[in-house]
N, C-alpha and C positions, 0 to 999 in steps of 0.2 A: 833638756835643753829649754830654757827659759823662751818666751815668747820673744822678749827684746833681742836675746841671741839669735833667734830663728829670723827676726826681722833684719837684723846687721846684715846677717849673712844674705839674705835675700837683696838687700840694698847693694852689698860689697859684689854680690854675682852679677847685678842686673847693669852694673857701670858701664862695662863693656858696651853692652846693648845700648844704652843710653848715649855713650859717645857714638857710637855707630848710625843712632837715630837721630841724633845732631846734624850728622853730616850727610845722611838723607834728607832728612826735613829742609834742608837749604835749596833740594832741587826736585822732592817730590811733588807734583802739583796736582793729584787728585787726592781727595781724602779718605777714597776706599783704598786706595794703596798705601796710604799714611797708618790706616788702622790695620790692613794686612801684614805689613810689616811688624808692627808691634805685637800683634796676635802670633806671627810667627817666632818673634823674640821669646815671648812668653811661654809660648807650647814646648820649643825644645829647651828653653831654661828649668822647666818642670819635668822635662822626661829623661833629660840625662842623668840626673840624680838618681831615678830611679834603675836605669841600668847600672849606674854604679854602685849602688845599694846592694842589688842582687851580685854584683861581682864579689863585693866585699862580704856579704852573708854567707857567701860560701866559705870563706875564711874568716868568719866572726870570732870564733874562738883563739885562735893564733892572734888576730888583730887588736882583741880587747886588749892583752895585756899591755900593747904596745900602743893605744889608743891616745893617750897623750904626746906621745911622740910624733904618732902619724898625723894628728890634728893639726900640731905645730909646723910639721916637714909641709905637709899638703896646702894649708892656709897660706903659710911662709912664702913658699915657691910662687904660688898663684898669686899672692898680694904683692910679692917681690918684682915679679915678671910684669904685672900692670903698673907698678911703679914706675921700674926703669920703662918700660915702652912709654907712658905719657910724657917722662921727662925728656926723652928722645923726640917725642911730638912737640913739647914745649921747645926745645931748643931749635926744632926745624921752623915752627912757626915765628920764632925771632928771627931768622934769618930772611922772613918772606919766602920760604919756598915750597910752600903748600901746593900740592898737585890739585888740578881743575878735577871736579866732582862732578858726575854725570848722573843722571836719574837711573836708578838700580830697575833693571826687570825683575821681575817672580823669581825666576833661577837665583838670580844675584840676593836677593832677600834671602832666599832659604840658606845659600851658601854663609852668608854674614850670620844668620841665626845659629847654622851647624858651629863655625868658628867662636862665635862669642859665648856660646853653652860647653863649649868642651871641659872647662873649668868645674863646671856643675857636676860633670861627669865623676871627676875627682872628689868633689865635696861627697858625694852620694856615698863613696866607699867610706868615708870619715861618718857619715850619718848610720851605716852600717856597725863600725868599731863603737859608736856612742848610744846603739841601741835607740836610735831616735825613731818616732812612728812615721813611717815614711810618706802613707797616702795625705796627712794633712800638712806636712811639711812641703811636699813638691807643689800642692795645690796653693799655696801661700806664697811660694817662692814663684811660681808661673804668674801667678795674679798680681803681684809685687811688679815684676818685672814688665808685663804687660801694661801697666799703668805707668810706669817711668818711663818707657819706651815709647807710648803715646803721647806723654809731656815732652818727650825728647824730639819726637818727629815734629809736634806742633810749634814747639819752642826754636826749632834749628832756625829758622831764617833770623830769629832776632838773637839767638845767644849763641850760635854756633861757632862764631870765631872767639867768644868769651870763656866756653866751659869745655868746650870739647875734650883735651886732653887731660886738664884738671880734673872732670869727672873720674876718671881713670885711677887717676891719682889718689883720689878721695877713696875710692872703691877698694884699691891696695891697701891704703892703711886700716881700712877696716877689718878687711881680711886679716890682715898681720895681726893686728890686735887681737880677733878673737881667738886666731890660733896660740898667741901666747897666753890669753886667758883660761884656755883651754889646756894647755900645758902646766900652768903654776896649779890650776885647780887639781888636774889628775896628778900629780907630782907631790905636792905640798899638802891637798885637804883631803 
């Protein structure tokens, strides 16, 4: 897997965390809590692919022959889900029906971190199928997510209304595109 592909996967995976971070940024009042939130998003985004990788490694030989189809299915479903949810969020925003947001506590931030990283668990299975070197990959994903989430939290006040659902839409498009690329390369090349 090339650096560009890994970077695009990292950015695509971090878009859910970015969108949540923007929402959090509109209400978090303390910088330490903002940094903690971004750190938790990065840690969970890095940890979940490891779990998925080892689950996928147990079935690697079986998975390898179907890797292009698995990559397309996994990234397509994740990306498609992100796009559908973000379109729904955009429609809600157009109707001015956005719910009020309260400052999240530590427990809520942890739940958000887990919820936004479930997609990364499944990506870890794809990494096993593609024989990706997992440690550098997940470290990179965690760092990218941390930085993007930190930008989201601190930019939340200014950009929350502008980018929230659009960030997930862009992330979904990126993941679907990478899935298509992996499928085309695996089947035709």
